[in-house]
C-alpha positions in Angstrom: -4.0 7.5 -4.8 -3.4 4.2 -3.1 -4.1 2.0 -6.2 -2.0 4.1 -8.6 1.0 4.3 -6.3 0.7 0.6 -5.5 0.7 -0.4 -9.1 3.8 1.7 -9.8 5.8 0.4 -6.9 4.5 -3.2 -7.4 5.4 -3.0 -11.1 8.9 -2.0 -10.1 9.0 -4.8 -7.5 7.8 -7.2 -10.2 10.7 -5.8 -12.4 8.8 -4.3 -15.3 8.5 -0.6 -14.2 11.7 1.5 -13.9 13.0 2.3 -10.4 12.1 5.5 -8.6 9.1 6.5 -11.0 6.8 5.6 -8.0 8.5 8.0 -5.5 6.9 11.3 -6.6 3.4 9.8 -6.7 4.1 8.0 -3.4 4.9 11.3 -1.7 2.2 13.5 -3.2 -0.7 11.3 -4.5 -0.6 8.1 -2.5 0.9 10.1 0.4 -0.3 13.7 0.8 -3.6 13.4 -1.1 -4.5 10.2 0.7 -3.5 11.7 4.1 -5.8 14.7 3.4 -8.6 12.3 2.5 -8.1 10.7 5.9 -8.4 14.0 7.6 -11.7 14.7 5.8 -12.9 11.3 6.9 -12.3 12.3 10.5 -14.5 15.3 9.9 -17.1 12.9 8.6 -16.8 10.8 11.7 -15.7 7.8 9.7 -13.1 6.4 12.1 -12.2 3.4 9.8 -11.8 5.5 6.7 -9.9 8.2 8.5 -7.5 5.7 10.1 -7.0 3.8 6.8 -6.5 6.8 4.5 -4.3 8.9 6.9 -2.1 5.9 7.9 -1.5 4.7 4.4 -1.0 8.3 3.3 1.7 8.4 6.0 3.0 5.1 4.7 3.5 6.4 1.2 5.1 9.6 2.3 7.4 7.7 4.6 8.3 5.1 2.0 9.0 7.8 -0.6 11.2 9.9 1.6 13.0 6.9 3.0 14.0 5.8 -0.6 15.1 9.4 -1.4 17.2 9.5 1.7 18.5 6.0 1.2 19.5 6.7 -2.4 21.3 9.9 -1.3 23.1 8.2 1.6 24.0 5.2 -0.7 25.5 7.7 -3.2 27.5 9.3 -0.3 28.7 5.9 0.8 26.7 5.6 4.0 24.7 2.3 3.8 26.0 -1.3 3.6 24.4 -3.6 1.1 21.8 -5.2 3.4 20.9 -2.1 5.4 18.2 -0.7 3.1 16.5 -4.0 2.4 16.5 -4.9 6.1 15.0 -1.5 7.0 12.3 -1.9 4.3 11.5 -5.4 5.7 10.9 -3.9 9.2 9.0 -1.0 7.7 6.6 -3.3 5.9 6.4 -5.7 8.8 5.2 -2.8 11.0 2.5 -1.9 8.5 1.5 -5.5 8.1 0.8 -5.5 11.9 -1.4 -2.4 11.4 -3.0 -3.9 8.4 -4.0 -7.0 10.3 -6.4 -5.2 12.6 -7.6 -3.1 9.8 -8.3 -6.3 7.8 -10.4 -7.5 10.7 -12.2 -4.1 10.9 -12.8 -4.1 7.2 -15.1 -7.1 7.6 -17.7 -4.6 8.9 -17.4 -2.4 5.8 -18.0 -4.4 2.7 -16.5 -7.3 0.7 -14.6 -5.0 -1.7 -12.9 -3.1 1.1 -12.2 -6.4 2.8 -10.5 -7.7 -0.4 -8.3 -4.6 -0.6 -7.0 -5.2 2.9 -6.7 -9.0 2.4 -4.7 -8.6 -0.8 -2.6 -5.9 0.8 -1.9 -8.1 3.8 -0.6 -10.9 1.5 1.4 -8.3 -0.4 3.0 -6.9 2.7 3.9 -10.4 4.1 5.4 -11.6 0.9 7.4 -8.3 0.6 8.6 -8.6 4.2 9.9 -12.1 3.4 11.4 -10.8 0.1 13.3 -7.9 1.7 14.6 -10.0 4.7 15.7 -12.6 2.1 17.5 -10.0 0.1 19.2 -8.5 3.2 20.7 -11.9 3.9 22.0 -12.5 0.3 18.9 -14.3 -1.2 17.4 -13.8 -4.6 14.7 -11.4 -5.7 12.1 -14.1 -6.3 10.0 -13.2 -3.2 10.2 -9.5 -4.1 9.0 -10.2 -7.6 6.1 -12.3 -6.3 5.2 -9.5 -3.9 5.2 -7.1 -6.8 2.7 -9.3 -8.7 0.5 -9.7 -5.7 0.7 -5.9 -5.2 -0.6 -5.4 -8.8 -3.6 -7.5 -7.8 -4.0 -5.4 -4.7 -4.0 -2.2 -6.9 -6.6 -3.7 -9.2 -8.9 -4.5 -6.3 -8.3 -1.0 -4.9 -9.1 0.6 -8.2 -12.3 -1.4 -8.5 -13.3 -0.5 -5.0 -12.5 3.2 -5.6 -14.4 3.2 -8.9 -17.4 1.5 -7.2 -17.5 4.3 -4.6 -17.4 7.0 -7.3 -19.8 5.5 -9.8 -22.3 4.2 -7.2 -22.2 7.6 -5.6 -22.8 9.7 -8.7 -25.4 7.2 -10.1 -27.3 7.1 -6.8 -27.6 3.3 -7.2 -25.3 0.3 -7.4 -23.4 0.2 -10.7 -20.4 -1.8 -9.4 -21.4 -4.1 -6.5 -19.2 -4.1 -3.4 -20.9 -6.8 -1.4 -22.3 -6.8 2.0 -20.1 -6.7 5.1 -18.8 -10.1 6.2 -19.8 -9.2 9.8 -22.5 -7.0 11.1 
C-alpha cells in the first residue's frame, strides 16, 4: 500500500502522472489498508511495525482528505495561492520529524527496512523544501526532484515488501534484506 501510493503521488510530483489519481489509493490502500496492518502488528506485539504502518496509514488518509478539502475550498474561493503549498510543507515536515526516529529504529530491523526509511527521509526533506519554495513564489524544481526521489523510495519499499512475502512463503531467503545495522 505504501509503495503503490508513493509511486502514484511521486509520479505526480515528478510531473508525469496526472493530478489526483493518487488520492483514492492514498485514502483506501496506502491509508486504510496500511492502518489496519498497523493494528494487526500491535496484536503481534511488533511495536515498530505497528507504529510505522498505522502512522503512515494515517499519513496517507490525512494527505488524501487534505487534498480533497483543499481542492473543494479552492473551487469555492477559500485559499490563497501559497496556503496549500505552505500547509503541505508543514505536514511533510511533521512527518519527517517522525520519520527521523523511525529511521534510527529501523537500524535494528534490517537493511531493506532501513533503506525504505532513509529514502523516505530524503524524499520528505526535499518535498518540504519544494513546498516551502512554491509557497514563496519559487519554481517546481525541488518538488520534481522530490518526486523522483519518492519513486526510488517506492521501488525500495516494493522490494522490501516482495522480500517479506516471497521469503515468508518460501520458508527461506529468496530476496535478501540484510542484517540489522545495529543489534
